C-alpha positions as CSV (number, residue, x, y, z in Angstrom):
1,M,19.4,-2.2,101.0
2,K,20.0,1.4,99.0
3,K,23.7,0.2,99.0
4,E,22.5,-3.3,97.4
5,L,20.5,-1.8,94.7
6,L,23.4,0.3,93.9
7,M,25.6,-2.9,93.6
8,L,23.0,-4.4,91.3
9,A,22.3,-1.4,88.9
10,L,26.1,-0.8,88.5
11,L,26.4,-4.8,87.6
12,V,23.5,-4.8,85.2
13,W,25.1,-1.5,83.7
14,A,28.6,-3.5,83.3
15,T,26.9,-6.3,81.7
16,H,25.4,-4.1,79.2
17,A,28.3,-2.5,78.5
18,F,30.3,-5.3,78.2
19,S,28.0,-7.0,75.7
20,Q,27.9,-3.9,74.1
21,E,31.5,-3.9,73.4
22,Q,31.9,-7.5,72.7
23,T,28.9,-7.1,69.8
24,H,28.3,-4.0,68.7
25,I,31.0,-1.5,68.5
26,K,30.7,1.9,67.2
27,E,33.9,4.3,68.1
28,C,34.4,8.0,67.8
29,F,36.4,8.5,64.5
30,D,37.2,12.0,64.6
31,F,40.8,12.5,65.9
32,D,44.5,12.4,64.6
33,W,43.7,13.1,60.9
34,K,46.0,14.7,58.4
35,F,44.6,17.5,56.0
36,S,46.0,19.1,52.7
37,L,44.1,21.8,51.2
38,S,45.8,20.5,47.4
39,D,45.2,17.7,45.0
40,D,47.5,14.9,43.9
41,V,46.4,11.6,43.1
42,R,49.2,10.1,44.9
43,Y,47.7,11.2,48.2
44,A,45.7,8.2,48.3
45,E,48.4,5.7,48.1
46,P,49.3,4.0,51.5
47,K,53.0,5.1,51.8
48,Y,52.1,8.6,50.6
49,A,54.2,10.9,53.4
50,D,51.7,12.9,55.1
51,A,54.2,14.1,58.1
52,H,54.0,17.6,56.8
53,W,50.3,18.1,56.4
54,E,48.2,20.0,59.4
55,D,47.1,17.9,62.1
56,I,43.1,18.2,62.5
57,Q,40.3,16.6,64.1
58,L,36.6,16.6,62.9
59,P,34.4,18.2,62.8
60,H,36.5,20.2,60.2
61,D,35.4,22.9,57.5
62,W,38.7,24.0,55.7
63,N,36.6,26.8,54.0
64,I,35.6,29.2,57.3
65,K,39.1,30.1,58.3
66,Q,40.3,31.0,54.6
67,E,40.8,34.4,53.7
68,F,37.8,36.0,52.2
69,D,37.6,36.9,48.1
70,R,34.7,38.4,46.3
71,E,35.1,36.6,43.6
72,A,33.9,33.4,45.2
73,G,30.5,35.3,45.5
74,G,28.1,36.1,48.5
75,S,26.4,32.6,49.0
76,A,29.5,31.2,49.8
77,A,30.0,34.1,52.2
78,Y,33.0,35.0,49.8
79,L,34.9,31.9,50.5
80,P,36.2,30.0,47.9
81,E,35.9,26.6,46.0
82,G,38.5,24.3,46.4
83,I,39.8,20.8,46.9
84,G,41.4,19.5,50.0
85,W,42.1,15.8,51.2
86,Y,42.2,14.2,54.8
87,R,44.5,11.0,55.5
88,K,44.5,9.0,58.9
89,T,46.5,6.2,59.5
90,F,45.4,3.7,62.2
91,K,45.9,0.2,63.7
92,L,43.1,-2.4,64.2
93,P,43.2,-4.8,67.0
94,S,43.3,-8.7,66.3
95,S,40.2,-9.2,68.0
96,Y,38.3,-7.7,65.2
97,K,39.5,-10.0,63.2
98,G,36.4,-12.0,61.3
99,R,34.4,-8.8,62.1
100,C,32.9,-6.5,59.8
101,I,34.4,-3.2,60.0
102,S,32.7,-0.3,58.2
103,I,33.7,3.2,58.2
104,L,30.4,5.8,58.6
105,F,30.7,10.0,57.8
106,D,27.9,12.0,59.1
107,G,28.5,14.3,56.8
108,I,30.8,15.3,53.9
109,F,30.7,18.8,51.8
110,Q,30.9,17.5,49.4
111,Q,31.5,15.6,46.0
112,S,33.8,12.9,48.0
113,D,36.0,10.0,47.3
114,V,36.7,7.3,50.0
115,Y,39.6,5.4,49.9
116,I,41.1,2.5,52.1
117,N,44.9,1.1,51.8
118,G,44.5,2.7,48.2
119,Q,41.4,1.0,47.3
120,H,38.5,3.2,45.7
121,L,35.8,2.8,48.4
122,G,32.9,5.0,46.5
123,F,32.2,8.4,45.3
124,R,29.0,10.5,46.7
125,P,28.3,13.3,45.6
126,Y,25.6,15.3,47.8
127,G,27.3,16.7,50.5
128,F,24.2,16.6,53.4
129,C,23.9,12.8,53.7
130,S,25.1,10.5,55.8
131,I,27.4,7.6,54.1
132,E,28.9,4.0,54.9
133,Y,31.2,2.1,53.7
134,D,32.2,-1.5,54.0
135,M,36.3,-1.6,54.4
136,T,36.6,-5.2,55.7
137,S,38.3,-6.9,52.5
138,H,40.8,-4.0,52.3
139,L,41.8,-3.9,56.3
140,H,45.2,-5.0,57.6
141,Y,45.4,-6.5,61.2
142,D,49.2,-6.8,61.2
143,K,50.2,-3.4,59.7
144,E,48.8,0.1,59.3
145,N,45.6,1.0,57.6
146,V,45.5,4.3,55.6
147,I,42.3,6.4,54.8
148,A,41.8,8.8,52.5
149,V,39.6,11.3,51.6
150,R,39.3,13.5,48.7
151,V,36.6,16.4,49.2
152,N,35.5,19.0,46.2
153,T,33.4,21.7,46.1
154,T,34.4,23.1,42.8
155,G,32.0,23.0,39.7
156,G,28.6,24.2,41.8
157,R,27.4,24.9,45.5
158,P,24.2,25.7,47.6
159,R,23.1,29.2,47.6
160,W,23.8,29.6,51.4
161,Y,27.3,28.3,52.9
162,S,27.5,24.9,52.9
163,G,31.6,24.8,54.3
164,A,34.5,22.4,52.9
165,G,35.5,19.3,54.3
166,I,34.5,16.5,56.6
167,Y,32.5,18.7,58.8
168,R,30.5,16.1,60.6
169,H,31.6,13.2,63.2
170,A,32.8,9.8,61.4
171,W,32.9,6.6,62.8
172,L,34.3,3.4,63.1
173,Q,31.9,-0.1,63.1
174,A,33.3,-3.7,63.9
175,L,30.1,-5.7,63.7
176,N,29.9,-9.5,64.2
177,P,29.1,-11.0,60.7
178,V,25.3,-11.5,61.8
179,H,24.1,-8.2,62.8
180,V,21.6,-5.3,62.8
181,A,22.0,-3.2,59.9
182,T,23.2,0.0,60.1
183,Y,19.7,2.3,61.3
184,G,18.3,-1.4,60.4
185,T,14.9,-0.9,63.4
186,Y,12.1,0.7,62.5
187,I,9.7,1.4,65.1
188,T,6.4,2.5,65.1
189,T,3.3,3.1,67.4
190,P,-0.1,2.5,64.7
191,E,-2.4,2.5,67.9
192,V,-1.9,4.8,71.2
193,S,-3.7,5.1,74.1
194,N,-3.3,5.9,77.8
195,E,-3.6,2.5,78.6
196,E,-1.1,1.1,76.0
197,A,0.5,1.5,72.7
198,D,1.1,-0.9,69.5
199,L,4.3,-1.5,68.7
200,H,5.4,-2.4,65.6
201,I,9.3,-3.3,64.9
202,V,10.6,-4.3,61.6
203,T,14.6,-5.3,62.2
204,T,17.0,-5.6,58.9
205,I,19.3,-8.3,60.0
206,S,22.7,-8.6,57.9
207,N,24.1,-11.9,57.2
208,K,27.8,-11.3,56.1
209,T,28.7,-15.3,56.3
210,A,29.4,-17.7,53.6
211,K,26.1,-20.1,54.7
212,E,22.4,-19.5,55.2
213,Q,22.1,-18.6,59.3
214,T,19.0,-19.2,61.3
215,V,18.4,-16.0,63.5
216,S,16.6,-15.4,66.4
217,V,15.8,-11.9,67.6
218,Q,14.5,-10.7,71.1
219,Q,13.5,-6.9,71.8
220,K,13.6,-5.3,75.4
221,V,12.3,-1.3,76.1
222,Y,13.3,0.6,78.7
223,D,12.2,3.5,80.1
224,A,14.1,7.1,80.6
225,A,15.3,5.4,84.1
226,G,16.7,2.4,82.5
227,K,14.2,0.4,83.8
228,Q,12.6,-2.6,81.5
229,V,9.1,-1.8,81.0
230,V,8.5,-4.9,78.5
231,A,9.6,-8.1,79.1
232,K,11.5,-9.8,76.6
233,S,9.4,-10.5,73.4
234,P,9.2,-13.8,72.0
235,N,12.0,-15.2,70.3
236,S,11.7,-14.4,66.9
237,K,13.1,-16.9,63.9
238,I,14.1,-16.1,60.3
239,A,16.8,-17.6,58.1
240,I,18.8,-15.8,55.8
241,N,20.7,-16.4,53.0
242,A,24.1,-15.9,52.9
243,G,25.5,-12.3,52.1
244,T,22.1,-10.9,52.1
245,T,19.6,-8.8,54.5
246,A,16.4,-10.0,55.6
247,D,13.5,-7.5,57.6
248,L,12.2,-9.6,60.4
249,A,8.8,-8.0,61.5
250,Q,7.5,-8.3,65.3
251,N,4.6,-6.8,67.4
252,F,3.8,-6.6,71.2
253,I,2.1,-4.4,73.7
254,L,3.6,-1.3,75.6
255,T,1.0,-0.2,79.0
256,S,0.7,2.8,80.4
257,P,3.0,4.4,77.8
258,E,4.8,8.0,78.8
259,L,4.0,10.3,75.5
260,W,6.7,12.1,73.8
261,S,5.2,16.0,73.6
262,I,6.7,19.1,73.3
263,G,6.5,19.9,76.8
264,K,7.7,16.3,78.0
265,P,10.2,14.6,75.6
266,T,9.5,11.4,77.2
267,L,12.0,8.8,75.4
268,Y,12.2,5.0,75.1
269,R,14.9,3.1,74.6
270,M,14.6,-0.5,72.6
271,E,17.2,-3.4,73.0
272,T,17.3,-5.7,70.2
273,T,19.1,-8.8,70.7
274,V,20.3,-11.3,67.5
275,K,21.4,-14.8,68.2
276,T,22.8,-17.6,66.1
277,G,22.2,-20.7,68.0
278,N,23.0,-19.8,72.1
279,K,25.7,-17.0,70.6
280,V,24.6,-13.1,71.0
281,T,26.1,-11.6,67.7
282,D,24.7,-8.1,68.2
283,V,22.9,-6.0,70.3
284,Y,21.7,-3.1,69.1
285,N,19.6,0.2,70.8
286,T,17.5,2.2,69.0
287,T,15.5,5.6,70.7
288,F,12.2,5.8,69.8
289,G,8.7,8.0,71.5
290,V,5.5,6.9,71.6
291,R,2.9,10.1,70.2
292,T,0.8,10.6,67.8
293,F,-0.3,13.4,65.3
294,R,-2.4,14.4,62.2
295,F,-2.5,17.5,60.4
296,D,-6.3,18.6,60.3
297,K,-7.3,20.3,57.0
298,D,-9.7,22.6,59.6
299,K,-8.0,22.8,62.6
300,G,-4.5,22.5,61.7
301,F,-1.8,20.4,63.8
302,F,-2.3,18.1,66.7
303,L,0.3,16.0,69.0
304,N,-1.6,13.6,70.9
305,D,-5.0,14.7,69.8
306,K,-4.1,18.3,71.2
307,P,-4.2,21.2,69.2
308,I,-0.9,23.0,68.7
309,K,0.3,25.8,66.7
310,L,4.2,25.2,65.2
311,K,6.0,28.4,66.7
312,G,8.7,27.5,64.1
313,M,12.1,28.6,62.5
314,C,14.0,27.5,59.6
315,L,17.8,27.1,60.5
316,H,20.6,26.4,58.5
317,Q,23.5,24.4,60.0
318,D,26.3,26.9,60.3
319,A,27.9,28.5,63.6
320,G,29.5,32.0,62.6
321,S,33.1,31.7,62.8
322,L,32.6,27.8,63.1
323,G,31.5,27.8,60.3
324,T,29.7,24.1,59.5
325,A,32.3,22.0,61.7
326,V,29.6,22.6,64.3
327,P,30.3,20.5,67.6
328,D,27.4,19.0,69.1
329,R,27.5,21.7,72.3
330,S,27.0,24.7,70.4
331,Y,24.1,23.3,68.8
332,E,22.8,22.1,72.5
333,R,23.1,25.8,73.3
334,R,21.2,27.1,70.1
335,L,17.9,24.8,70.6
336,E,18.6,25.6,74.6
337,I,17.9,29.4,73.8
338,L,15.7,29.1,71.5
339,K,13.2,26.4,73.4
340,E,13.3,29.4,76.8
341,Y,12.2,31.8,73.9
342,G,9.6,29.6,73.0
343,C,10.0,28.2,69.9
344,N,8.8,25.0,69.4
345,A,9.5,23.6,65.8
346,I,12.3,23.4,63.4
347,R,12.8,23.2,59.6
348,C,15.9,22.0,58.8
349,A,16.5,24.7,55.6
350,H,17.0,23.1,53.2
351,N,19.1,19.7,53.7
352,Q,18.9,17.0,56.1
353,P,20.4,17.7,59.2
354,S,22.9,15.6,61.2
355,P,22.0,12.7,63.4
356,E,22.9,14.8,66.5
357,F,21.0,17.4,65.6
358,L,17.8,15.5,65.5
359,D,18.7,13.3,69.1
360,M,18.8,16.9,70.7
361,C,15.4,17.5,69.2
362,D,13.6,14.7,70.1
363,R,15.4,15.0,74.0
364,M,13.9,19.0,74.3
365,G,11.1,18.8,73.0
366,F,10.8,20.1,69.6
367,V,9.0,18.9,66.5
368,V,11.0,18.6,63.1
369,I,10.7,19.3,59.5
370,D,13.6,17.3,57.9
371,E,14.3,18.5,54.6
372,A,16.2,16.2,51.7
373,F,16.8,18.8,49.0
374,D,16.9,22.7,48.4
375,K,16.5,23.0,43.9
376,W,16.0,19.8,42.4
377,K,17.2,20.3,38.6
378,S,17.5,24.0,39.0
379,G,20.4,24.2,41.2
380,Y,24.0,23.0,42.8
381,Y,21.9,19.4,42.6
382,E,20.6,19.4,39.0
383,K,23.9,17.2,37.3
384,Y,23.3,14.2,40.3
385,F,19.5,14.6,40.9
386,D,18.2,12.2,38.1
387,E,21.3,9.4,39.5
388,W,21.2,10.1,43.1
389,W,18.2,11.3,44.3
390,Q,16.3,7.9,45.2
391,K,19.5,7.1,47.1
392,D,20.2,10.9,49.0
393,M,16.3,10.5,50.1
394,A,16.0,6.7,51.2
395,D,19.0,7.0,53.1
396,M,17.9,10.2,54.8
397,I,14.5,8.4,55.7
398,L,15.9,5.6,56.8
399,R,18.4,7.0,59.3
400,D,15.8,9.1,60.7
401,R,12.6,7.7,60.6
402,N,12.7,6.5,64.3
403,H,13.3,10.1,65.5
404,P,9.6,11.0,67.6
405,G,10.6,14.8,66.6
406,I,9.9,14.4,62.6
407,I,6.8,15.2,61.6
408,L,7.3,15.8,57.6
409,W,9.4,14.6,55.2
410,S,10.0,17.7,52.9
411,I,11.0,16.7,49.6
412,G,12.2,20.4,48.2
413,N,12.2,23.9,48.4
414,E,11.1,26.6,45.9
415,V,11.9,24.5,42.8
416,Q,12.0,26.2,39.4
417,E,10.0,22.8,38.2
418,A,6.6,24.5,39.8
419,W,7.0,27.8,37.7
420,D,7.7,26.8,34.6
421,G,4.1,26.1,33.1
422,S,4.6,22.4,32.3
423,T,3.6,19.5,33.9
424,T,7.6,18.3,35.0
425,G,6.9,20.0,38.2
426,V,3.8,18.1,39.3
427,E,5.4,14.9,37.4
428,R,8.3,15.6,39.8
429,A,6.7,16.1,42.8
430,R,4.5,13.1,42.8
431,M,7.1,11.1,41.8
432,L,8.8,11.9,44.9
433,Q,6.1,12.0,47.2
434,D,5.0,8.5,46.1
435,F,8.7,7.4,47.3
436,V,8.7,8.6,50.4
437,H,4.9,8.0,51.5
438,K,6.3,4.0,50.2
439,L,9.7,3.7,52.4
440,E,8.1,5.6,55.3
441,P,4.2,5.9,55.4
442,T,3.7,7.3,58.8
443,R,4.9,10.7,58.0
444,P,3.1,13.1,55.5
445,A,5.2,14.3,52.6
446,T,5.5,18.5,51.7
447,L,7.4,21.1,50.1
448,A,7.6,24.9,50.2
449,A,6.4,26.8,46.9
450,Q,7.4,30.2,46.6
451,N,5.7,33.0,44.0
452,R,3.8,32.0,40.7
453,H,3.7,27.9,41.4
454,Q,1.1,26.2,39.7
455,D,-2.2,25.6,41.2
456,A,-1.8,21.8,40.7
457,F,1.5,21.9,41.6
458,A,0.8,23.0,45.2
459,G,-2.0,20.4,45.4
460,V,0.4,17.0,45.3
461,T,1.7,17.3,48.9
462,D,0.0,15.9,51.8
463,V,1.0,19.2,53.7
464,I,2.0,22.3,51.4
465,G,4.3,25.1,52.8
466,Y,3.8,28.8,51.9
467,N,7.0,30.9,51.7
468,Y,5.9,34.3,52.3
469,L,2.9,33.7,50.6
470,E,0.2,34.2,53.0
471,A,-2.5,36.2,50.7
472,R,-2.3,33.7,48.3
473,M,-2.5,30.9,51.1
474,L,-5.7,32.3,52.2
475,S,-6.9,32.6,48.6
476,D,-6.4,29.0,48.0
477,R,-8.1,28.1,51.3
478,R,-11.5,29.5,49.8
479,K,-10.5,27.1,46.3
480,Y,-9.3,24.5,47.9
481,P,-10.6,23.5,51.5
482,E,-9.4,20.1,51.6
483,R,-5.9,21.1,51.5
484,I,-3.5,21.1,54.5
485,F,-1.8,24.4,54.7
486,L,1.6,25.9,56.9
487,I,4.1,28.7,56.5
488,S,7.1,27.6,55.8
489,E,8.9,30.7,55.4
490,E,7.6,34.0,57.2
491,L,9.2,37.3,57.0
492,P,9.8,38.8,60.6
493,Y,8.0,41.4,60.1
494,F,6.4,42.3,56.3
495,R,3.4,39.8,55.1
496,G,3.0,39.5,51.4
497,E,0.2,41.0,49.3
498,E,-1.4,38.4,46.7
499,G,-0.5,39.0,43.0
500,R,1.7,41.8,43.9
501,I,5.3,40.4,43.4
502,R,8.0,41.4,46.1
503,S,5.3,43.7,47.3
504,Y,5.0,43.8,51.2
505,T,3.2,45.5,54.2
506,P,3.9,46.0,57.8
507,L,1.5,43.5,59.0
508,N,3.5,40.5,61.2
509,P,2.4,37.1,59.5
510,W,2.0,35.6,62.7
511,E,-1.2,37.0,63.2
512,I,-2.8,34.9,60.1
513,V,-0.9,32.1,61.5
514,A,-2.5,32.9,64.8
515,K,-5.8,33.5,64.0
516,N,-6.9,31.2,61.4
517,D,-7.1,27.6,62.8
518,F,-6.8,25.4,59.6
519,V,-3.2,27.1,59.4
520,A,-0.4,24.3,60.9
521,G,2.1,26.8,62.2
522,G,4.5,29.2,60.5
523,F,8.5,29.1,60.3
524,I,10.1,32.4,60.7
525,W,12.9,33.0,57.6
526,S,15.5,32.9,59.4
527,G,15.2,32.1,63.3
528,V,19.2,33.2,63.5
529,D,21.8,34.7,61.1
530,Y,23.5,32.6,58.8
531,L,26.8,32.5,56.6
532,G,26.1,33.2,52.5
533,E,23.6,34.4,50.6
534,A,25.6,37.7,51.4
535,G,26.0,41.3,49.1
536,W,29.6,42.5,50.1
537,P,30.5,43.8,52.8
538,S,28.6,41.0,54.9
539,K,29.2,37.6,55.0
540,G,25.9,36.7,55.6
541,W,22.0,37.2,56.0
542,P,21.1,39.2,59.4
543,N,17.9,39.1,58.8
544,G,17.1,36.2,62.0
545,L,15.6,37.0,65.3
546,F,19.2,35.7,66.8
547,D,22.3,36.6,65.6
548,I,25.1,34.3,64.6
549,C,26.1,34.6,68.8
550,M,22.7,33.3,69.6
551,F,22.2,37.0,71.5
552,E,18.6,38.0,71.1
553,K,17.6,41.1,68.9
554,P,15.4,43.8,69.5
555,R,13.3,42.2,66.7
556,A,12.5,39.3,68.6
557,A,10.3,40.9,70.9
558,Y,7.5,40.2,68.8
559,H,7.8,36.6,68.6
560,R,8.8,36.3,72.5
561,A,5.4,38.1,73.2
562,M,3.5,36.3,70.9
563,W,4.5,32.5,71.9
564,N,5.0,32.9,75.5
565,P,2.0,33.2,77.9
566,E,3.9,35.2,80.6
567,P,4.1,39.2,80.6
568,M,6.0,40.4,79.0
569,V,7.4,44.2,77.6
570,R,10.4,45.6,75.6
571,I,11.4,48.8,74.2
572,A,13.1,49.6,71.3
573,I,13.8,52.5,69.4
574,V,13.8,53.5,65.7
575,D,16.6,55.1,63.9
576,P,17.0,54.8,60.6
577,S,20.4,56.2,60.1
578,L,21.4,53.2,62.2
579,D,24.1,50.8,60.5
580,I,22.6,47.3,60.7
581,D,20.2,45.1,58.6
582,H,23.0,45.3,55.9
583,G,22.3,43.7,52.4
584,R,18.9,43.4,52.2
585,D,15.4,45.5,52.8
586,L,12.2,43.6,52.3
587,W,13.4,41.0,54.7
588,Q,14.2,43.4,57.7
589,W,12.3,45.2,60.3
590,P,12.5,48.9,60.6
591,K,16.2,50.1,62.0
592,M,15.9,49.6,65.9
593,A,17.8,49.3,69.1
594,A,17.3,48.7,72.4
595,H,19.4,51.9,74.1
596,W,19.3,55.0,75.1
597,N,22.3,56.4,73.9
598,F,22.6,59.0,71.1
599,P,24.7,61.1,69.8
600,Q,24.7,65.2,70.9
601,S,23.2,66.1,67.9
602,Y,19.8,63.9,68.8
603,R,19.0,66.1,71.7
604,G,15.9,67.5,71.6
605,M,15.0,65.4,68.3
606,V,11.9,63.7,68.5
607,M,12.6,60.0,68.5
608,E,10.2,56.7,67.4
609,I,10.0,54.5,70.5
610,R,8.1,51.1,70.3
611,T,7.1,49.1,73.5
612,T,6.1,45.5,72.2
613,T,4.1,43.8,74.5
614,N,1.2,40.7,75.7
615,C,0.1,43.0,78.1
616,E,-3.3,44.7,77.8
617,S,-2.2,48.8,78.5
618,V,1.8,50.2,78.7
619,E,2.7,53.0,80.7
620,L,6.0,54.6,79.7
621,Y,8.3,57.2,81.8
622,L,11.3,59.1,81.4
623,D,13.4,59.9,84.2
624,D,10.6,58.4,86.6
625,K,7.8,61.1,84.6
626,L,4.9,59.5,83.5
627,M,4.5,60.2,79.3
628,G,1.6,58.7,79.2
629,K,-0.7,55.4,79.1
630,Q,-2.0,53.3,76.3
631,H,-3.5,50.1,75.0
632,T,-2.0,47.4,73.3
633,A,-5.2,46.9,70.9
634,N,-5.1,50.2,69.5
635,F,-2.0,49.4,67.6
636,T,-0.9,46.9,65.1
637,N,2.0,43.9,65.5
638,N,1.4,44.4,69.5
639,T,3.8,46.9,69.2
640,I,2.6,50.5,71.0
641,V,4.0,53.4,69.4
642,W,5.4,56.4,71.2
643,Y,7.3,59.8,70.1
644,L,9.2,61.4,72.7
645,P,12.6,63.9,72.4
646,Y,15.4,62.3,73.1
647,N,17.1,63.5,76.2
648,P,19.4,61.4,78.0
649,G,18.1,59.3,81.5
650,K,16.2,56.4,82.0
651,L,13.4,55.4,79.7
652,E,11.2,52.3,81.1
653,A,8.0,50.6,80.4
654,K,5.6,49.0,82.9
655,G,2.9,46.3,81.3
656,Y,-0.5,45.8,82.9
657,N,-2.9,43.7,82.5
658,G,-6.1,45.6,83.9
659,D,-4.9,47.6,86.9
660,E,-2.3,45.2,88.0
661,E,0.9,45.8,86.9
662,V,2.8,42.7,85.4
663,A,5.9,43.3,83.5
664,H,8.8,45.9,83.1
665,Y,11.4,47.2,80.9
666,R,14.1,50.0,81.3
667,L,16.9,51.9,79.0
668,V,19.6,53.4,80.8
669,T,21.6,56.1,79.2
670,S,25.1,55.0,80.0
671,G,28.8,56.2,80.1
672,N,32.0,54.8,78.3
673,T,33.0,52.0,79.5
674,D,34.6,51.0,82.7
675,R,35.1,47.6,82.5
676,A,33.4,44.0,80.8
677,I,31.5,41.1,82.4
678,V,32.6,37.7,81.4
679,S,30.6,35.2,81.5
680,P,31.1,31.4,80.8
681,D,27.9,29.2,80.0
682,R,29.6,26.2,81.6
683,T,33.2,26.4,83.8
684,E,33.3,22.2,83.8
685,I,33.0,20.5,80.9
686,K,33.9,17.3,79.1
687,A,37.4,16.3,78.6
688,D,36.7,14.6,75.4
689,G,38.1,16.7,72.7
690,Q,34.7,18.2,71.5
691,D,33.1,19.7,74.8
692,L,33.1,23.2,74.8
693,S,32.0,26.6,76.6
694,H,30.8,29.5,75.3
695,I,32.4,32.7,77.0
696,A,30.1,35.9,76.5
697,I,32.1,40.0,77.2
698,S,29.6,42.4,77.4
699,L,30.7,46.1,78.1
700,I,29.3,48.2,80.7
701,D,30.0,51.5,82.6
702,A,31.4,52.7,85.9
703,K,27.8,52.1,87.5
704,G,26.9,48.8,85.8
705,N,24.7,50.0,83.1
706,P,25.4,47.8,79.7
707,V,27.2,50.0,77.1
708,Q,26.3,49.0,73.4
709,T,27.8,52.8,71.7
710,D,31.2,52.4,72.7
711,D,32.9,49.0,70.7
712,R,36.5,47.7,72.0
713,K,38.3,45.1,70.7
714,V,38.8,42.0,72.4
715,T,41.5,39.6,72.4
716,V,41.2,36.2,73.3
717,R,44.2,33.7,74.3
718,I,44.4,30.2,76.0
719,E,46.8,28.7,78.7
720,G,46.0,24.7,79.7
721,E,44.0,22.1,78.8
722,G,42.0,23.9,75.9
723,K,42.0,25.2,72.5
724,F,40.2,28.4,71.0
725,L,38.1,27.9,68.1
726,G,36.5,31.6,67.5
727,I,35.2,34.7,68.2
728,D,32.1,36.7,67.0
729,N,30.4,39.9,67.7
730,G,27.0,39.6,66.1
731,D,28.1,41.6,62.9
732,L,28.5,39.6,59.5
733,R,30.8,42.5,57.9
734,R,33.4,41.0,59.3
735,Q,37.0,42.4,57.4
736,K,39.1,40.0,58.5
737,S,39.2,36.0,58.2
738,F,37.1,34.1,60.4
739,A,40.3,32.9,62.2
740,G,41.7,35.3,63.6
741,N,41.5,35.6,68.0
742,E,40.6,39.4,68.1
743,L,37.7,41.4,67.1
744,K,35.6,44.3,67.9
745,T,32.4,44.4,70.5
746,Y,29.0,44.9,68.2
747,F,26.4,47.0,70.5
748,G,28.9,46.0,73.3
749,K,29.0,42.3,73.3
750,A,31.2,39.6,71.7
751,L,31.1,35.6,72.2
752,A,34.4,33.1,72.3
753,V,33.8,29.5,72.1
754,V,36.6,27.6,73.7
755,Q,37.2,23.1,73.5
756,S,38.1,20.8,75.7
757,T,41.4,18.7,75.2
758,R,41.2,14.8,75.6
759,K,43.1,15.6,78.9
760,A,41.9,16.3,82.1
761,G,42.5,19.6,83.4
762,K,42.0,23.2,83.9
763,M,42.3,25.8,80.8
764,T,42.1,29.9,81.5
765,V,41.0,32.2,78.7
766,Y,42.4,35.4,79.5
767,V,40.1,38.0,77.8
768,Q,41.9,41.5,77.2
769,V,39.5,44.5,76.2
770,E,40.9,47.5,74.8
771,G,41.3,50.6,77.0
772,I,40.9,48.6,80.5
773,D,43.9,47.7,82.0
774,E,42.5,44.8,83.7
775,E,42.6,41.3,82.0
776,Y,40.0,38.9,82.9
777,A,40.9,35.3,83.4
778,I,38.2,32.5,83.8
779,E,39.0,29.0,84.6
780,V,37.4,26.3,82.9
781,E,38.1,23.0,84.3
782,S,38.0,19.6,81.6
783,I,36.9,16.6,83.6
């Protein structure tokens, strides 16, 4: 019986796959591109000879491998602006004749022009939006086609590193003339209970034929296991004029819905079948979730009628030596680490993310602030704002509106219009919010305000975000109790003081979030270090709780303690002479290291030791001798401060709740580097040319203790079916370009990233550490 059920399931899957293949084709278009960092109008011509160009695959960021140039400025990580061209030659099968063929880019930074067979398809200035062009009328089926893309990053870039090029995925779509438009389904659940959910679906159907078509549409819903949970909806018919689109609205009931939540992010799939007569012309799938959420002016954020504090992080999209061309697995690893840490909310700063990133957030249980812009008319987007803001914002909302994780549309960040004293900012904010409400009314709008913003400006959006203005937020709460508040950016250590620009007190802002029900949550600036906004020699801003390798910093202990119920304690040593946290001051924690290795000159010197914990009390031991016991409630920031003279040995903290020991942590003085631990996160990856293995290199002494003060050069090489992508160590003061395959460890660690090819097989990753005779060999298999 089990065998019969398996065969039936396989038959259903095969039938579904065949249907999809025949009706709605969306092919990965990432491979076999050519690239040249130069500019010539002839590059758009199909006959141009590009054999000497560089062979690349997407995603691709040409900027990240260039040499640093101080004249390029710290915003761009000291990497130069420029103009580059991409070309790809491809053939279409004859079966595609009569279809509508389009190219879909998830993101091109920036000012892109796209050509097919010498014909200009369009220009798009914004670098963070998805872009689609219809190529149908310009294609050949009897010879090769050439697509060419010009990318121009000159004339102004954002305040952070944004990369350069076709830095996200590209897709080729081949659809029948009558089909669901790209991002053409809109699913809402206005009424939800434990018994049933009311599903409202609006489907946008495109008729690219030369005559009117009568179209029928049916919907099916499948649960996460692939079981159909809603019977076919009745045939709904609509007449669509030639060369136009039309919207069809449908309603039906999903019984006993499993709700999407942070702890259990259940997803459904809706299958939309389009027919003309008896012919199926399209089968389109949409992933969605069933949940309710609301913001309450007194009680904060509710998900499925349960109050939840948004334990948020602001994230830029780059990933160290990978630049902005970040493979999906790199994002997935980042989110896995943040989920374990206790984070439940992401603010996409300060631009819309890739659709794949949002898919991961849905699947892993993160709520998201989807942000359209940074500045409006005071930044690099100023010259394009008036002409393009509606198109750029509409495309973001249409693309992202079915993601259950998205809870807010952000219309801007720290805009100059909020401060200028005129009514312009209020009018512009209201204009953008009204547009959002009209296009997608199920989610509120927000923006992030900073410094001297007008009271009236702060009152425009449904939810107001405060950047580093906790004290003003508390004051505004007293004046405007009807407003809804969250901290859209909070320093990881200091708290702002009202009425004093750039004046801070060392009390963690999270305490305000945690102690005030009306505050929906807080988003740390930043969760992860990022490139740009730098001061030489740094190439980025090291203010995150995690470095660019996703190695957790000592300062991360506070939010780990506050965001998780599991008892924990950590030890960090304050040493103002530590050469870390370069470039910025107010956004940093005190200079701390999580080791007990200091120079000979420190012997006998009194050191400040911090034990951060969520336990009631902590005992501190030095070489198994009790140094004392202190209660957490007697200290700020859940951090007990101790003073001990430095002597090498073992430093150990034990956390207690009542009289029970519930947590412990220790630091041991290490010897010199004896060997390395080389640990891949995965030894088996997909042979799709995209998948990754992240290989962590950690130095240890002869006794197996971690070594953080004897850094060594690491060299990585690869043999077999694999590619080397990059190596990082967490220190943003990189002297040579990000292109190299060798780098010194930082605090005893480094991270190498390797990628599969499109051929199954094994790659061997060889890691050589300076001063260690053994060369480490790690096998990673692509299947």
